[in-house]
Each structure stands twice: as C-alpha cells, then as structure tokens.
N, C-alpha and C positions, 0 to 999 in steps of 0.2 A: 361541379356547378352547370347545371344546364337553367336558359333560358328559353322562355316562349314567344318568339319573335311574330307569332301569331297575332297577338295582341300589340296592336300599335301604342298603346300607352305605356305599356312596361319596354319595350321596344327604344321609346323617347326615351324612359326615364336611364338606360343602360347607355345608350350611343350618344346622348345629347354631351352626359361631360366629356366623352371620349375626343369627341370631334370639339370640343370646345378646348378642350388641352393642346392638340393636334393646331391648331389652330393660334393660340396662345406660342405656343412653341416656335412655328412659323415666323409669326411677330414682332418676338421677342429676340429673333436671331440667336437660339438653343439651337438649331441646326445647323450656325456655326461651330460647332464642338467639334466639327472635322479639320479644324482648323489645329494644326502643328505647329504652336504657338513656340515653340524652344528651335523648330528650323524656321520658324519665320523670324524670329529674334537674333539667331547666328548670322541669316542672311542677312538683314539688317545691320547689325556689328560688322563683319566683314566688308562690307561697302560701307563705311564710315554712316551711315545715314546716321546715329546716333550721334554725331557730329553736331548736325543742327535740329534733329530732332527728340524728342524725349517724348514717355507714352503721357504723362499727365503735366508736362511743364514746356510752357515755351521758348525753345530757344532762339537760335538765328532763323528757325522754321518752326510754324505752327506743331501744337503736341498732337501727337496720334488724338489723342482726345477730341481733339480740337477739330479735326479734320472729318474722324467716325461724326461726330455730331453735325458738322454742315452737309454732310450727307445722307442722314438718317431719314429713311422711306425714300430716297433718292439712290440706292446701291447703284443702279444700270452707269450710272451718270458719275458716280464717283470711282468705281472701277474704273471705269474710262480714263477719265482722268489722272489717276491715280498711275495708270498701264502710261497713259502718253507721257507723264512725267516722268517716269522710272527709265521708261526705256527709248525717249527720242531727246533727253536733255533740254527743253523748250528752254527759254528766260522766267524765270516766277520772280515775282515779289516778296521780299523776305519782311520779316516784322520790323523793320524799323525803316522799310520804304525804299531801301536799296533792290539793286535788280542782280540777279545773275544764272548762270546756267546750271538748270539743276544736275546732280550726277546721275548718270546712267548706270543702273545696276550691271554689275559684270556677271551674268547668269545668262546661259541659253537653256532652259531649265523651264518651258514656260506654265508647269507644274508647279515649281518654286516660286517662281515670280507670283502667281496665282495665291498660293497660299500668305506671300507678305500682303499681299493686298486687300486678303478677306481678314488677314487678323489685325492689319491697321483698321479698318472701317469696321471690326469687332470691338475698338477700344470702348 
C-alpha cells in the first residue's frame, strides 16, 4: 500500500490515528511493558516486601495499587519516593499510624531496583 502524502488531508487521515494511539500508549503506561513483572515480584518476595505490602490489599503497609494511584501523573515523584524508601530505610508511617524504618532492598543492581519501582508504579 502506498500513500500520497502530498495531499495534506490524506496524510492527516493516515497519521492522526497513529499519533493518537502513540499518545494513548504513553499516557496509559503501555510503555511500561518493558517491566519484568516476574523479576520484580521475585525481588520483592526475596526481600520480604510482601510481608507488609500486597498488590491489591492493604497489609501493614499500603497496597502497590494504592501507591501507584497516589503517584498517578507524578511518576518522577513516585520513583524518587519509592527509591528513597527502599534504599535508605527512612521511618515510614504504617497503616495503623505507627512508624518504623522501611526495609532496605538487598540488591546492588540499579536495573533490578528500577524494574521493581516501575512495576510498583504500574499496578
């Protein structure tokens, strides 16, 4: 199939849906398909994150869905906050109002840590 882009109306009819789909993919997080969910969950389980967090239910800490919803549209802020929590162990407020130091992820692999953060924010 060939398209004559010399005609702006024809070019618009072909390109507009493609551009719209690209923007939709970006805004809806479809590009997060690069997240390795199995690796992220394995790292979370290895570090006992699932003791305090679950994907869709509140435990001692907020669910990952709740965390993702909190940072929806504020990805940079979410990435920064989660990175701080899982690498420096600050005091965090728990669901019951008490406070404790957040567990530090036992991994020196920045890609694995980034993957975990992206997976949490994709929930």
